[in-house]
C-alpha positions, 0 to 999 in steps of 0.5 A, spaced: 508 517 523 501 515 522 499 507 522 493 503 520 493 495 521 488 489 520 489 482 521 487 478 514 486 471 514 490 469 508 498 469 507 502 475 506 504 472 499 496 473 497 495 480 500 502 482 497 500 480 490 493 483 490 495 490 493 501 490 488 497 488 482 496 495 480 492 494 474 486 491 478 486 496 483 479 497 482 476 490 482 477 490 490 478 498 492 472 503 491 477 508 489 475 512 495 482 513 496 487 511 491 484 512 484 490 509 481 497 507 481 501 506 475 508 504 474 512 510 470 519 506 470 521 501 468 516 502 462 515 494 461 512 493 468 505 494 470 505 491 477 509 493 483 511 485 484 518 486 481 519 493 482 526 495 484 529 500 488 529 507 484 523 505 480 517 510 480 510 510 480 504 515 479 499 514 485 493 517 484 488 520 489 481 524 488 483 530 486 491 529 486 497 525 484 504 524 486 510 521 483 513 515 488 520 513 488 520 505 490 525 505 497 524 498 498 520 492 495 521 485 498 516 479 500 514 483 507 515 490 505 513 495 499 515 502 500 515 509 496 518 516 498 514 522 495 517 529 496 518 536 495 525 537 497 526 540 503 519 542 504 515 535 505 517 528 504 513 522 506 515 515 506 509 510 505 510 503 508 506 497 506 508 491 511 506 484 510 507 480 516 506 473 517 502 471 523 507 468 529 502 462 530 499 461 523 503 462 516 497 463 512 495 469 516 497 476 515 498 482 519 497 488 514 500 495 516 500 501 513 505 507 516 507 513 513 513 518 516 514 525 514 519 530 514 521 537 512 518 544 513 511 542 513 512 536 517 507 539 522 501 539 517 501 531 518 497 532 525 492 536 521 490 531 515 493 524 519 486 522 522 482 523 515 488 519 512 488 513 517 480 513 516 481 512 509 487 507 510 482 503 514 477 503 509 483 500 504 485 495 509 478 492 510 477 492 502 484 488 501 482 484 507 475 482 503 479 481 496 485 477 499 481 472 504 476 471 498 482 469 493 485 465 499 478 461 500 478 460 492 485 457 492 483 453 498 477 450 494 472 453 499 469 458 495 
């Protein structure tokens, strides 16, 4: 398993809304990791906010993309699974956890678990992936804190 986390001074709802607003990804992320995320099915959805288990997304990276199947989607967790059956499966998790002392703060955590014959390769690309996630997390933090400040009349 690989993991990257960050504390964000905005409620989980705000962090989740920004992350799962796929059409507006480029407004806060520089595309250095995710180039785009698009809902494949159902066709009438564009964001991840209302996706159900079994719905699908296409996740683009620099030079590659994969189809992810939604595994979980609730106010505190969004997850997809991507797989080459028996060869390699990764389940990516986005956790939106309210701070224990302040509901207007979020511990945002990305994790990924790997299984399959090529599971050992995660050790080779894990450090680079975590570095990329940390960059995404920092950009998400800036966007969420700015949005929250505006909603609070502080910006």
